[in-house]
C-alpha positions as CSV (number, residue, x, y, z in Angstrom):
1,M,131.8,104.2,89.2
2,N,134.5,106.9,88.9
3,G,133.3,108.3,86.0
4,L,129.5,108.2,86.6
5,V,130.3,110.1,90.2
6,E,132.2,112.2,87.8
7,F,129.3,112.9,85.7
8,L,127.2,113.5,89.0
9,N,129.3,115.9,90.6
10,R,129.9,117.7,87.4
11,L,125.7,118.1,87.2
12,G,125.5,119.4,91.0
13,P,122.4,118.6,93.4
14,V,120.3,121.4,92.4
15,R,120.3,119.9,88.7
16,I,119.8,116.5,89.7
17,A,117.0,117.1,92.1
18,A,115.2,119.2,89.3
19,M,116.0,116.3,86.8
20,G,114.2,113.8,89.4
21,A,111.5,116.0,89.7
22,V,110.7,115.7,86.2
23,T,111.5,112.3,85.8
24,L,108.7,111.9,88.4
25,A,106.7,113.8,86.8
26,L,107.1,112.2,83.4
27,V,106.8,108.7,84.7
28,G,103.2,109.8,86.3
29,F,102.1,112.0,83.3
30,F,103.1,108.0,80.8
31,A,101.2,106.2,83.2
32,F,98.3,108.2,83.3
33,V,98.2,108.0,79.2
34,I,98.8,104.4,79.3
35,M,96.1,103.6,81.8
36,R,93.8,105.4,79.8
37,V,94.7,103.6,76.2
38,T,94.6,100.4,78.1
39,Q,90.9,101.0,80.3
40,P,88.3,99.5,78.0
41,A,85.5,101.7,76.9
42,M,82.8,102.4,79.4
43,G,79.0,101.9,78.5
44,V,75.5,102.6,80.7
45,L,74.2,99.1,81.6
46,Y,70.8,100.7,83.1
47,A,70.1,104.2,84.2
48,D,67.1,105.7,86.5
49,L,67.5,102.2,89.1
50,G,66.0,102.2,92.4
51,P,68.1,101.5,94.9
52,E,66.8,98.0,95.9
53,D,68.1,97.6,92.1
54,S,70.9,98.9,92.2
55,S,72.2,97.4,94.9
56,A,71.3,93.8,93.5
57,I,72.8,94.7,90.6
58,V,76.4,95.7,92.0
59,K,76.6,92.7,94.3
60,D,76.1,90.4,90.9
61,L,78.8,92.4,88.8
62,E,80.9,91.9,92.3
63,Q,80.5,88.0,92.3
64,R,81.3,88.2,88.6
65,A,84.1,90.1,89.1
66,I,83.5,92.5,86.6
67,K,84.6,96.0,86.4
68,F,81.9,98.8,86.7
69,E,81.5,101.9,87.3
70,L,78.3,104.1,89.3
71,R,77.1,107.3,88.3
72,E,74.3,109.8,89.5
73,D,75.0,108.8,92.9
74,G,74.2,105.3,92.5
75,R,71.3,105.6,89.9
76,A,73.3,104.6,86.5
77,I,75.4,101.6,86.5
78,S,78.1,101.7,83.6
79,V,80.4,98.5,82.3
80,P,82.6,97.9,79.3
81,R,80.7,97.8,76.3
82,S,81.9,94.9,75.0
83,D,79.6,93.0,77.8
84,I,76.6,95.1,78.0
85,A,74.9,92.5,75.9
86,R,75.6,89.5,77.6
87,L,74.8,91.0,81.5
88,R,71.5,92.1,80.4
89,M,70.8,89.0,79.2
90,D,72.1,87.4,81.9
91,L,70.7,89.9,84.3
92,A,66.9,90.1,82.6
93,S,67.4,85.7,83.4
94,K,67.4,86.7,86.8
95,G,64.6,89.4,87.0
96,M,66.9,92.5,87.5
97,P,66.0,95.0,87.3
98,A,63.0,94.6,89.6
99,G,61.7,97.8,88.6
100,G,61.5,99.1,91.9
101,S,58.8,97.6,93.2
102,V,58.5,97.1,96.9
103,G,57.1,93.0,97.7
104,Y,56.3,91.7,101.4
105,E,60.3,92.1,102.1
106,I,59.4,95.6,103.6
107,F,58.1,94.0,106.4
108,D,61.1,92.5,107.0
109,K,62.8,96.2,107.2
110,G,62.4,98.4,110.1
111,D,60.7,97.6,113.8
112,A,57.5,96.7,114.0
113,F,56.9,97.6,117.4
114,S,57.3,101.2,117.0
115,S,55.5,101.5,113.6
116,T,51.8,103.0,114.2
117,S,48.8,100.8,112.8
118,F,48.9,103.5,110.3
119,V,52.4,102.7,108.8
120,Q,51.2,99.1,109.1
121,G,48.2,99.5,106.8
122,V,50.2,101.7,104.1
123,N,53.1,99.3,104.3
124,Q,50.2,96.4,103.9
125,L,48.8,98.5,100.6
126,R,52.5,98.7,99.2
127,A,53.1,95.5,99.7
128,L,50.1,93.9,98.0
129,E,51.0,96.2,94.9
130,G,54.3,95.4,94.5
131,E,53.4,91.4,94.3
132,L,50.5,92.1,91.9
133,A,53.1,94.0,89.4
134,R,55.5,91.1,89.9
135,T,52.7,88.6,89.1
136,I,51.4,91.0,85.7
137,R,55.3,91.5,84.8
138,S,56.2,87.9,84.3
139,L,53.2,87.7,81.4
140,S,55.0,87.1,78.0
141,K,54.0,90.2,76.4
142,V,53.8,92.9,79.6
143,Q,57.7,94.7,80.2
144,S,56.5,96.7,83.2
145,A,53.4,97.1,85.2
146,R,51.8,99.4,88.3
147,V,49.3,98.9,90.6
148,H,47.2,101.0,92.3
149,L,44.7,99.5,94.7
150,V,41.6,101.2,96.4
151,I,40.4,99.4,99.6
152,P,38.1,101.4,101.7
153,E,38.8,101.1,105.2
154,R,35.8,99.0,107.2
155,K,34.1,101.4,110.0
156,L,32.6,100.4,112.8
157,F,28.9,99.7,112.7
158,E,28.8,100.2,108.9
159,R,25.9,98.0,107.0
160,D,26.9,99.1,103.6
161,R,30.3,98.8,102.2
162,E,32.2,100.4,99.4
163,P,33.5,97.9,97.1
164,A,37.2,97.6,96.7
165,S,38.7,99.4,93.2
166,A,41.9,99.3,91.1
167,S,43.7,100.7,88.0
168,I,46.5,98.9,86.6
169,A,49.2,100.6,84.4
170,L,50.9,98.3,81.8
171,K,53.6,98.3,79.5
172,V,53.3,95.7,76.6
173,S,55.1,95.0,73.6
174,G,52.6,94.6,70.7
175,E,49.0,94.1,71.4
176,L,46.8,92.0,74.1
177,D,43.8,90.3,72.9
178,S,40.6,90.6,75.5
179,G,41.4,86.7,76.7
180,Q,44.7,88.7,78.3
181,V,43.2,91.4,79.6
182,R,40.4,89.4,81.8
183,A,42.9,86.9,82.7
184,I,44.6,90.3,84.5
185,R,41.6,91.4,86.1
186,H,40.9,88.0,87.3
187,L,44.2,87.7,88.7
188,V,43.8,91.3,90.6
189,A,40.5,90.3,91.8
190,S,41.3,87.4,93.0
191,A,44.0,88.5,95.0
192,V,42.1,91.6,96.8
193,D,39.1,90.8,99.2
194,G,35.6,92.3,98.2
195,M,37.3,92.9,94.9
196,K,35.1,92.7,91.6
197,P,36.9,92.2,88.2
198,E,34.2,94.6,86.7
199,R,36.1,97.5,89.1
200,I,39.4,97.0,87.9
201,S,40.7,99.8,85.2
202,I,43.4,98.6,83.0
203,V,45.0,101.4,80.6
204,D,48.5,100.7,78.4
205,D,51.7,102.7,77.8
206,R,49.8,104.4,74.5
207,G,47.0,106.0,76.5
208,R,44.3,103.0,75.0
209,L,41.6,101.8,77.7
210,L,41.6,98.0,77.7
211,A,39.3,97.9,80.3
212,D,36.9,100.1,81.7
213,G,36.1,99.7,85.5
214,A,33.2,102.5,85.9
215,R,31.0,100.8,83.8
216,G,30.6,97.6,86.7
217,E,26.6,97.9,86.4
218,N,26.2,97.7,82.6
219,T,28.5,95.0,82.0
220,G,26.1,93.2,78.8
221,A,26.8,96.7,76.8
222,A,30.4,97.1,77.6
223,A,31.2,92.8,77.1
224,A,29.5,93.4,73.8
225,E,31.7,96.8,73.0
226,E,34.8,95.3,74.3
227,K,34.2,92.4,72.0
228,Q,33.6,94.5,68.9
229,L,36.7,96.5,69.5
230,S,38.8,93.5,70.0
231,Y,37.7,91.9,67.2
232,E,38.1,94.6,64.9
233,R,41.6,95.4,66.1
234,R,42.4,92.1,65.5
235,M,41.3,92.4,61.6
236,R,43.1,95.7,61.3
237,T,46.5,94.1,62.7
238,Q,46.1,91.3,59.8
239,V,44.8,93.4,57.0
240,E,48.0,96.0,58.2
241,E,50.7,92.9,58.6
242,I,49.7,91.6,54.7
243,V,49.4,94.6,52.8
244,A,52.4,96.1,54.9
245,S,54.5,93.4,53.4
246,I,53.6,94.4,49.7
247,V,54.3,98.2,50.3
248,G,56.3,98.6,53.1
249,Q,55.8,99.5,56.7
250,G,53.8,102.7,57.6
251,R,52.6,102.6,54.0
252,T,49.6,101.6,54.3
253,R,46.4,102.8,56.6
254,V,43.5,100.2,57.4
255,Q,40.3,100.8,59.1
256,V,38.1,98.2,59.7
257,A,34.3,98.6,61.0
258,A,32.2,95.7,62.0
259,E,28.5,95.4,62.8
260,I,28.5,92.8,65.8
261,D,25.3,91.0,66.9
262,V,25.0,91.3,70.3
263,N,21.2,89.2,70.7
264,R,21.0,86.2,72.1
265,V,18.6,83.6,70.0
266,Q,16.5,80.5,71.1
267,Q,15.4,78.6,68.1
268,T,13.3,75.4,68.3
269,S,11.7,73.4,65.5
270,E,9.8,69.8,65.3
271,S,9.3,68.1,61.7
272,F,7.6,64.7,60.8
273,D,8.1,62.1,58.7
274,P,5.6,60.2,56.9
275,E,7.9,58.2,55.2
276,S,8.9,57.0,57.9
277,R,6.4,54.7,60.2
278,V,6.7,52.4,62.6
279,V,3.7,50.1,64.2
280,R,3.0,51.0,67.7
281,S,0.1,48.8,68.5
282,T,-2.0,45.9,67.0
283,Q,-5.8,44.8,68.1
284,T,-7.9,42.1,66.8
285,R,-11.3,41.0,67.2
286,N,-13.5,38.1,65.9
287,E,-17.3,37.7,66.8
288,S,-19.4,34.4,65.6
289,Q,-23.3,34.3,66.4
290,A,-25.8,31.9,65.4
291,S,-29.6,31.3,66.0
292,T,-32.2,28.1,65.7
293,E,-35.9,27.2,66.0
294,A,-37.8,24.8,67.7
295,K,-39.4,21.9,65.8
296,D,-43.0,22.6,67.6
297,G,-42.3,26.3,67.8
298,Q,-42.2,26.3,71.2
299,V,-39.9,28.8,72.8
300,T,-38.7,27.6,76.6
301,V,-36.4,29.5,79.1
302,G,-34.0,26.7,78.6
303,N,-33.8,27.1,74.6
304,E,-33.0,30.7,75.1
305,L,-30.1,30.2,77.5
306,P,-26.8,30.4,76.8
307,G,-25.0,27.3,75.7
308,A,-28.0,25.3,76.5
309,K,-27.7,22.5,73.8
310,S,-30.3,22.4,71.1
311,D,-33.0,20.6,70.1
312,A,-32.5,17.7,68.2
313,N,-35.3,18.0,66.9
314,G,-34.9,22.0,66.3
315,Q,-34.4,23.8,63.2
316,Q,-31.4,26.3,62.5
317,K,-33.1,29.9,61.9
318,D,-29.4,32.0,60.8
319,Q,-25.6,32.6,61.5
320,S,-23.2,35.2,61.2
321,Q,-19.6,35.8,61.9
322,K,-17.7,39.3,62.6
323,S,-13.8,40.1,62.4
324,E,-12.0,43.5,63.8
325,E,-8.5,44.8,63.7
326,I,-7.0,47.8,64.6
327,V,-3.4,48.7,63.8
328,N,-1.4,51.9,65.4
329,Y,1.4,53.7,63.5
330,E,3.8,56.1,65.0
331,I,5.2,58.6,62.7
332,S,9.1,59.5,63.0
333,R,9.3,63.4,64.7
334,T,12.2,65.6,65.0
335,T,12.9,68.4,67.5
336,R,15.6,70.7,67.3
337,T,16.7,73.6,70.1
338,E,19.4,76.1,68.2
339,V,20.6,78.5,70.7
340,V,22.9,81.8,69.1
341,E,24.9,83.5,71.4
342,G,25.3,87.0,71.0
343,G,29.1,88.3,69.0
344,R,28.3,87.1,65.4
345,V,29.4,89.0,62.6
346,K,26.1,90.7,60.8
347,R,28.5,92.9,58.5
348,L,32.1,94.0,57.8
349,S,33.5,97.0,56.0
350,V,36.9,97.2,55.6
351,A,38.8,100.4,54.4
352,V,42.7,100.0,52.6
353,L,44.5,102.9,52.1
354,V,47.7,102.5,50.3
355,D,50.7,104.8,49.4
356,G,52.0,104.8,45.8
357,V,55.9,104.7,44.7
358,Y,58.5,107.3,45.5
359,T,61.7,107.0,43.3
360,K,64.4,109.1,43.7
361,S,66.4,110.5,40.1
362,A,69.9,111.1,40.1
363,A,69.9,114.8,40.3
364,G,68.1,114.3,43.5
365,E,64.6,115.0,42.9
366,V,61.7,112.9,44.3
367,T,59.2,111.5,42.0
368,Y,56.0,110.0,42.9
369,Q,54.2,106.9,40.6
370,P,50.6,105.8,41.6
371,R,50.4,101.7,41.9
372,P,48.6,100.0,38.5
373,Q,45.5,99.1,39.3
374,D,46.2,95.5,38.9
375,E,48.1,95.4,42.0
376,L,45.5,96.8,43.8
377,D,43.0,94.1,42.7
378,R,45.5,91.5,44.0
379,I,46.0,93.4,47.2
380,A,42.2,93.4,47.5
381,A,42.2,89.4,46.6
382,L,44.3,89.3,49.6
383,V,42.4,91.4,52.2
384,R,39.0,89.4,51.1
385,S,40.7,86.3,52.3
386,S,42.5,87.6,55.4
387,I,38.9,88.8,56.9
388,G,36.7,85.7,55.5
389,F,34.7,87.8,52.9
390,D,31.0,86.9,52.9
391,G,29.3,89.1,50.3
392,K,26.0,87.5,51.6
393,R,25.6,88.8,54.5
394,G,26.6,92.7,53.0
395,D,30.7,93.0,53.8
396,Q,32.2,95.5,51.6
397,I,36.1,96.3,50.5
398,E,37.6,99.2,49.6
399,V,41.3,99.2,48.6
400,V,42.6,103.0,47.3
401,N,45.4,104.7,46.3
402,L,46.2,108.1,47.7
403,R,49.3,109.6,48.0
404,F,50.2,110.5,51.6
405,A,51.4,114.0,53.1
406,E,54.8,112.7,54.1
407,A,56.7,110.9,52.0
408,P,59.1,108.1,52.9
409,P,62.7,108.7,53.4
410,L,64.9,107.3,50.6
411,A,68.3,107.1,52.6
412,E,69.1,103.2,51.8
413,T,70.1,101.8,55.1
414,P,73.6,100.8,54.7
415,A,74.3,97.1,55.8
416,A,76.8,96.5,58.9
417,P,79.8,96.8,57.7
418,T,82.6,93.7,58.5
419,G,85.9,93.5,59.1
420,F,87.9,95.9,57.6
421,M,84.9,98.0,56.3
422,A,84.4,98.1,60.0
423,L,87.6,100.1,60.6
424,L,86.4,102.6,57.6
425,T,83.0,102.9,59.0
426,P,83.2,104.0,62.6
427,T,80.7,104.6,65.0
428,R,80.0,107.6,67.4
429,D,81.3,105.4,70.1
430,D,84.4,104.8,67.4
431,M,84.8,108.3,67.2
432,M,85.2,109.5,70.6
433,R,87.1,107.3,71.3
434,G,89.6,108.3,68.5
435,V,89.1,111.9,69.4
436,E,90.3,110.5,73.0
437,L,93.5,109.0,71.5
438,T,94.6,111.9,69.4
439,V,94.4,114.4,72.3
440,L,96.6,111.7,74.9
441,A,99.2,111.3,72.2
442,L,99.3,115.3,71.4
443,L,99.8,115.7,75.2
444,V,102.8,112.7,74.8
445,L,104.3,115.0,71.6
446,I,104.1,118.1,73.6
447,V,105.6,116.9,76.7
448,T,108.3,115.1,74.6
449,L,109.5,118.0,72.4
450,V,108.7,120.7,75.6
451,V,110.2,119.1,78.3
452,V,112.1,115.7,77.5
453,R,114.3,116.9,74.6
454,P,115.5,120.5,76.6
455,L,116.2,118.4,79.1
456,V,117.9,115.8,77.5
457,R,120.1,118.0,75.5
458,T,121.0,120.1,78.4
459,I,122.7,116.8,80.1
460,L,124.6,115.5,77.2
461,A,125.6,119.1,76.2
462,P,129.2,118.6,75.6
463,L,132.0,121.2,77.9
464,G,133.7,123.8,76.3
465,P,137.9,124.2,77.1
466,Q,137.2,127.0,79.4
467,T,135.0,124.2,81.7
468,R,137.3,122.0,80.9
469,L,140.4,123.9,82.1
470,V,138.3,125.1,85.5
471,E,137.6,121.5,86.1
472,A,141.1,120.3,85.6
473,L,142.1,123.5,88.2
474,A,139.6,122.2,90.6
475,G,140.8,118.0,90.0
476,A,144.8,119.9,90.9
477,G,142.7,121.1,94.4
478,V,144.1,124.7,93.6
479,G,141.9,127.5,94.6
480,P,141.5,131.3,93.2
481,D,143.9,132.3,96.2
482,G,146.6,129.6,95.4
483,V,145.9,127.0,98.6
484,R,145.4,123.6,97.6
485,Q,141.7,122.7,98.5
486,G,139.1,119.3,98.0
487,A,137.7,121.6,94.9
488,I,137.1,124.5,93.5
489,A,133.5,126.0,92.6
490,G,132.7,125.1,89.0
491,P,131.2,127.3,86.2
492,A,128.1,129.3,86.4
493,K,125.5,126.7,85.6
494,R,123.8,126.8,82.2
495,E,121.1,128.7,82.2
496,P,118.5,127.0,79.6
497,P,117.6,128.3,76.3
498,V,114.2,129.8,77.0
499,V,111.4,128.9,74.3
500,E,109.8,131.6,72.3
501,E,107.1,132.3,69.6
502,T,110.1,132.2,66.6
503,E,113.0,129.9,65.9
504,A,115.5,132.7,65.5
505,S,114.2,134.5,68.9
506,R,115.3,131.2,70.4
507,M,118.6,131.4,69.0
508,L,119.1,134.9,70.0
509,D,118.3,134.6,73.1
510,I,120.7,130.8,73.5
511,A,123.6,132.7,71.9
512,R,123.6,135.8,74.1
513,V,123.5,133.5,77.1
514,Q,126.0,131.5,75.7
515,G,128.3,134.5,75.5
516,Q,127.7,135.9,78.9
517,V,128.9,132.6,79.8
518,Q,132.3,131.9,78.4
519,A,133.1,136.2,79.3
520,R,132.3,135.1,82.6
521,S,134.5,131.7,82.3
522,V,137.3,133.5,80.6
523,E,137.3,136.4,83.7
524,R,137.6,133.8,85.9
525,I,140.2,131.4,84.6
526,G,142.5,134.5,84.1
527,E,142.2,135.5,87.7
528,I,142.8,131.8,88.7
529,V,146.0,132.3,86.1
530,K,147.5,135.3,87.6
531,E,147.0,134.3,91.2
532,N,148.2,130.6,90.3
533,P,150.9,130.7,87.9
534,A,152.8,127.3,88.5
535,G,149.9,125.1,88.7
536,T,148.8,126.7,85.5
537,A,152.0,125.8,83.7
538,T,152.1,122.7,85.2
539,I,148.4,121.7,83.5
540,L,149.3,122.9,80.3
541,R,152.4,121.0,80.4
542,Q,150.7,117.9,81.2
543,W,148.3,118.8,78.6
544,I,150.7,118.8,75.8
545,N,152.4,116.0,76.8
546,E,149.2,114.2,76.5
547,E,148.1,115.4,72.9
548,A,151.8,114.6,71.2
549,A,151.3,111.3,72.9
């Protein structure tokens, strides 16, 4: 402890305070560096969120005890990059984010007594639109939906009321067939009073009109056109998928033109089979007749009566018999009624355009080669099979090979590296993280060389003989005036060397400062020796004895 106290006394209070302040600053700096290094890299979980979605997601993250950051006034949420994929799947299973639509929960907030009828009507319309949008988003191919309803206000003493209408904007993944589009229209029409499916228009995120609500009167023609477009779209998708698997994605163009018969035909036919007979009825008739003549030739009334017995003496004149049979036959008859609905394909034309083959030489030059004819014939055969080609109805298929205006990129997409190769091929996030760590390492190095190293060298610098003599006199309690005191002033404090641009200039400055300190120390020691010769001799005698021992 005596050595520690002596060391602290030698440093002085000013130097100790400076050392404490520098130590605290260094501790804070290195703590900041350690926190930045150990902090996980943050990534954006969701952006452009509404207040409702942001609040729900933050509440879920707090329950999971996951670190997060709010940015852009709460519209963006950042979480550790390693948890982004898992959190998105978990939140999607809970229906978050909901897309900012407001449902009937809007009536749970606010004061109903202070709201006007106009505000209540607007809230009711918003709630109905939000609930319909949520229901439509629950479909498998629909990613997001927005619903706009136009419900005319019923006025007093009004007989004719304008029917309600709606427009729906969908963001879909894939293609919606006609059945799914009709399902959405009937879903909305059933939820709104006075709305018909023909008054609903549907548009997808590509700007394509899936359902036209402005042609409600001409439903027959609209349905026929919609059926034709749906059929052509389905055929085009089938052909593109099978051809793209051979020539590559984006290297084929397909157009389908279908001629649809929209007429409804009803045919009735009746045929008879003469070989197939069935007895329907039979009628048989037998007749027998006989006449006699009297012996004396007398004709009486009794003889002519039916059933009268002939006289034994009479003579038979003539006798006849007649038999008749009538048979009625039923001939087999077939009656056939056939109803052919509209929508039959009368003729189908398919045009397939495929690109050629591009090769890249060692010098980097791109060359184009057309596809061989046998390959085009095989592609045409696949197209015929996929669309149900029928030559009797006049179907036509053309497969043409032409060079596209834009050549495909020939740069090969490398596979995702794993293991040690992943360290050699860093991503953009890894590079930014490396730059951040490099900057922090440079700051640590600069602080260590500029602040820590000079401070340590100053503290651990050895004491010169002049300083030792002054400290010995101070320990003996001899002051400058010859009177013993508790301590004398120590040597002048060394000024720390000033860091200059070059090493030579820095060394010259240090030497100049040390020379000034030594000269001042020698002058002061001389003054002390002159004023206290007896004490000085005693101290020198003690040093001689210590060295001899």
